[in-house]
C-alpha positions as CSV (number, residue, x, y, z in Angstrom):
1,M,157.9,66.8,50.3
2,A,153.6,67.6,51.2
3,H,151.8,69.2,48.3
4,S,150.7,72.7,48.3
5,G,148.2,73.5,51.1
6,I,148.8,70.2,52.7
7,T,149.7,70.2,56.9
8,K,151.2,67.8,58.4
9,E,149.8,68.6,61.4
10,A,148.2,65.9,64.0
11,P,144.7,65.7,63.2
12,K,143.2,66.9,66.5
13,I,139.0,65.3,67.3
14,R,136.0,67.9,68.0
15,R,133.4,66.4,70.4
16,V,130.6,68.3,68.6
17,A,126.7,68.6,69.7
18,A,123.8,66.3,68.5
19,E,122.2,69.0,66.4
20,R,125.5,69.1,64.3
21,P,124.8,66.8,61.0
22,W,121.6,69.3,59.8
23,K,123.9,72.1,59.7
24,W,126.0,70.3,57.4
25,L,123.5,69.0,55.5
26,A,122.5,72.9,55.5
27,A,126.1,74.2,54.7
28,G,126.3,71.8,52.0
29,W,122.8,73.2,50.2
30,R,124.3,76.5,50.5
31,D,127.4,75.4,48.7
32,I,125.4,74.1,46.2
33,G,123.4,77.2,45.9
34,R,127.7,79.4,45.6
35,A,128.5,76.7,42.7
36,P,125.1,75.3,41.3
37,G,126.7,75.0,37.5
38,V,130.2,72.6,39.4
39,S,127.9,70.8,41.8
40,L,124.6,69.7,39.6
41,T,127.0,68.8,36.8
42,Y,128.5,66.5,39.1
43,G,126.0,65.1,39.8
44,A,124.4,64.4,37.0
45,V,127.7,62.6,35.6
46,F,127.4,60.7,38.4
47,A,123.3,60.1,37.9
48,A,124.3,59.5,34.2
49,I,127.3,56.8,34.9
50,S,124.6,55.1,37.2
51,I,121.5,54.5,34.6
52,A,124.1,53.9,31.9
53,L,125.9,50.9,34.2
54,T,121.8,49.8,34.7
55,A,121.2,49.6,31.2
56,G,124.8,47.8,30.8
57,L,123.3,45.3,33.7
58,F,120.1,44.9,31.7
59,A,121.8,44.0,28.1
60,A,123.5,41.7,30.1
61,G,120.8,39.8,30.9
62,V,122.2,39.8,35.1
63,E,120.1,42.4,35.9
64,Y,119.4,40.8,39.7
65,L,122.5,42.5,39.9
66,L,121.2,45.8,40.3
67,P,120.0,45.7,44.1
68,P,123.0,44.7,45.5
69,L,125.1,47.0,43.9
70,A,122.8,50.0,44.4
71,A,123.5,49.2,47.9
72,G,127.0,48.7,48.0
73,F,126.9,52.5,46.5
74,M,127.2,54.0,49.3
75,L,130.4,51.6,50.4
76,V,132.4,53.4,47.7
77,G,130.7,56.8,47.8
78,P,133.1,58.8,49.8
79,M,136.0,58.2,47.4
80,L,133.5,59.4,44.1
81,A,132.5,62.8,45.8
82,V,136.4,63.9,46.2
83,G,135.0,66.7,43.4
84,L,132.6,67.8,45.6
85,Y,134.9,67.7,48.2
86,E,137.1,69.9,47.2
87,T,134.9,72.6,45.6
88,S,133.8,72.8,49.1
89,R,137.7,73.4,50.3
90,R,137.6,76.0,47.6
91,L,134.8,77.6,48.6
92,E,135.5,78.1,52.2
93,A,139.1,78.9,50.5
94,G,137.6,81.5,48.2
95,E,139.5,79.7,45.3
96,P,138.0,79.5,41.8
97,V,135.5,76.7,41.6
98,T,135.6,74.9,38.0
99,L,134.2,71.4,36.8
100,G,137.7,70.6,35.8
101,A,139.4,71.2,39.1
102,A,136.6,68.7,40.7
103,L,136.9,66.0,38.7
104,F,141.0,66.1,38.8
105,A,140.7,66.7,42.2
106,V,142.3,63.2,43.6
107,K,145.5,64.7,42.0
108,R,146.0,66.6,45.4
109,A,146.8,62.7,47.2
110,P,146.9,60.3,44.2
111,A,148.8,57.4,46.1
112,Q,147.2,57.9,49.2
113,L,143.2,58.3,47.8
114,A,143.8,55.3,45.3
115,F,145.0,53.2,48.2
116,L,142.0,53.9,50.0
117,G,140.2,53.8,47.0
118,F,141.3,50.3,46.6
119,F,140.0,49.4,50.0
120,L,136.8,50.6,49.2
121,A,136.8,48.7,45.9
122,L,137.6,45.8,47.5
123,A,134.6,45.8,50.2
124,L,132.0,46.5,47.7
125,L,133.6,43.2,46.1
126,F,133.5,41.4,49.3
127,W,129.9,42.2,49.8
128,M,128.8,41.0,45.7
129,R,130.6,37.8,47.1
130,I,128.1,37.5,50.4
131,A,125.2,38.2,48.8
132,S,126.1,35.3,46.0
133,L,126.7,33.4,48.5
134,L,123.9,34.4,50.6
135,F,121.2,33.8,47.8
136,A,123.0,30.5,47.5
137,L,122.2,29.6,51.2
138,F,119.1,30.8,51.0
139,F,117.3,30.0,47.5
140,G,119.7,27.0,46.7
141,T,121.4,26.1,43.1
142,V,118.1,28.4,41.2
143,D,118.6,31.2,39.1
144,F,118.3,34.8,40.7
145,P,114.6,35.7,40.0
146,P,114.0,38.7,37.1
147,L,114.1,42.1,38.5
148,S,110.7,42.2,38.7
149,E,110.2,39.4,40.5
150,I,112.8,40.6,43.1
151,L,110.7,42.3,45.6
152,P,107.7,40.0,46.2
153,T,110.2,37.1,46.6
154,L,112.2,38.7,49.5
155,F,109.2,39.9,51.1
156,F,106.1,37.1,50.2
157,T,108.3,33.7,50.9
158,W,110.0,32.6,53.6
159,E,113.7,32.1,52.4
160,G,113.0,35.8,50.9
161,L,112.7,37.4,54.3
162,G,115.6,35.0,55.5
163,L,117.8,36.4,52.8
164,L,116.6,40.0,53.5
165,I,117.3,39.6,57.3
166,V,120.2,38.0,57.4
167,G,121.6,40.5,54.3
168,S,120.5,43.3,55.9
169,G,122.6,42.5,58.7
170,F,125.5,41.6,56.7
171,G,125.1,44.8,55.5
172,A,124.6,47.3,58.3
173,V,127.6,45.7,59.6
174,L,129.8,45.9,57.0
175,A,128.4,49.6,56.2
176,A,129.1,50.2,59.6
177,A,132.9,49.5,58.9
178,V,133.2,51.3,56.4
179,F,131.3,54.5,57.1
180,A,134.0,54.7,60.8
181,I,137.0,54.1,58.8
182,S,136.2,56.7,55.3
183,V,133.7,59.3,56.9
184,V,136.3,62.1,57.4
185,S,139.6,60.3,56.0
186,V,139.6,61.3,51.7
187,P,138.9,64.9,52.9
188,L,141.6,64.2,55.2
189,L,144.0,63.1,52.5
190,M,143.3,65.9,50.7
191,V,144.8,68.9,52.8
192,R,147.0,66.8,55.4
193,D,150.1,65.1,54.5
194,L,149.0,61.4,55.8
195,D,148.7,58.3,54.4
196,A,145.8,56.3,54.2
197,I,146.0,53.9,56.8
198,T,146.7,57.2,59.2
199,A,143.6,58.7,58.3
200,M,141.4,55.9,58.1
201,I,142.1,55.5,61.7
202,V,142.2,59.5,62.9
203,S,138.3,58.9,61.1
204,I,137.5,55.7,63.5
205,R,139.1,58.0,66.3
206,A,136.2,60.5,65.4
207,V,133.5,58.4,64.6
208,R,134.3,56.9,68.0
209,A,133.8,60.5,69.7
210,N,131.1,61.4,68.5
211,F,128.9,58.5,67.9
212,V,125.7,59.3,68.2
213,V,125.9,62.4,66.0
214,L,127.6,60.1,63.8
215,G,125.2,57.8,63.5
216,L,122.6,60.3,63.0
217,W,124.7,61.4,60.5
218,A,125.2,58.1,58.8
219,W,121.2,57.5,58.9
220,L,120.5,60.7,57.0
221,I,123.1,59.5,54.4
222,V,121.0,56.3,53.8
223,V,118.1,58.0,53.6
224,L,119.8,61.4,51.3
225,T,121.3,57.9,48.8
226,G,117.8,56.2,48.7
227,F,115.6,59.2,48.0
228,G,118.9,59.5,44.5
229,L,118.4,56.0,43.8
230,V,114.6,55.8,43.8
231,P,113.6,57.8,40.8
232,A,115.6,55.7,38.5
233,F,119.1,57.5,39.9
234,L,118.1,60.9,38.5
235,G,118.0,62.4,42.2
236,L,121.5,61.6,42.8
237,I,121.9,65.0,40.6
238,V,120.9,67.0,44.0
239,T,121.2,64.3,46.7
240,F,125.1,63.2,45.6
241,P,126.6,66.5,45.8
242,L,124.5,67.8,48.7
243,V,125.8,64.8,51.3
244,G,129.1,65.2,49.2
245,H,129.3,69.1,50.2
246,A,127.7,68.2,53.8
247,T,130.9,65.8,54.4
248,W,133.5,68.1,53.5
249,H,131.9,70.4,56.7
250,C,131.3,67.0,58.3
251,Y,135.2,66.7,58.3
252,R,135.9,70.5,59.1
253,D,133.4,70.1,62.0
254,L,135.5,67.4,63.8
255,I,138.8,67.9,62.8
256,D,140.5,70.6,64.1
């Protein structure tokens, strides 16, 4: 049986104009303005979690994992933003907006969202493994450099430049694949009675139908997430909810 508020209608994909990603960001910003307490608290929670995880890496002496983990954040970001999609959905439907509803939004489709979340987590683990193997390929069996030496090593040694170029290529391909299967699949599962595989296929079809538009959207997500990560993760307080709310409007625009 479908849950309350969820429809079984087959999703139809719209083609949208090239400037639509800017409209999604504007709509996401309006959602923050309409529910600032929920949105910014949600962002602050994930900024705090990111800071705590970073402190844990330093305490364990494995701070060299921070750059690949920061890059991998975008692989699992679609699942982490479920509460923001729910907040935008409630704002659109005129339903009460609360932090509790946002934090427990996964209850709308627990099994299918869990499956998709597991799939994205596997992608993150795969990326971490690839990053480790590439480091060994270019640097051999030497220890990872401390965090303070990572940037000079990457940009001012031949081995580092090779790792940067090849690693960026692998990362870009993996990120593009994850983006294609997740750009609308998570919000889709929250409001449609579909299985996760079907939702991922619909997401890929949406990317194929709006390749240039969603290419711009992917670039904007990378830029905004980068701005959020750089200032000690504090920028995530704003950029994470902005991208999350905007992604809901992306979904609403692309799926009829």
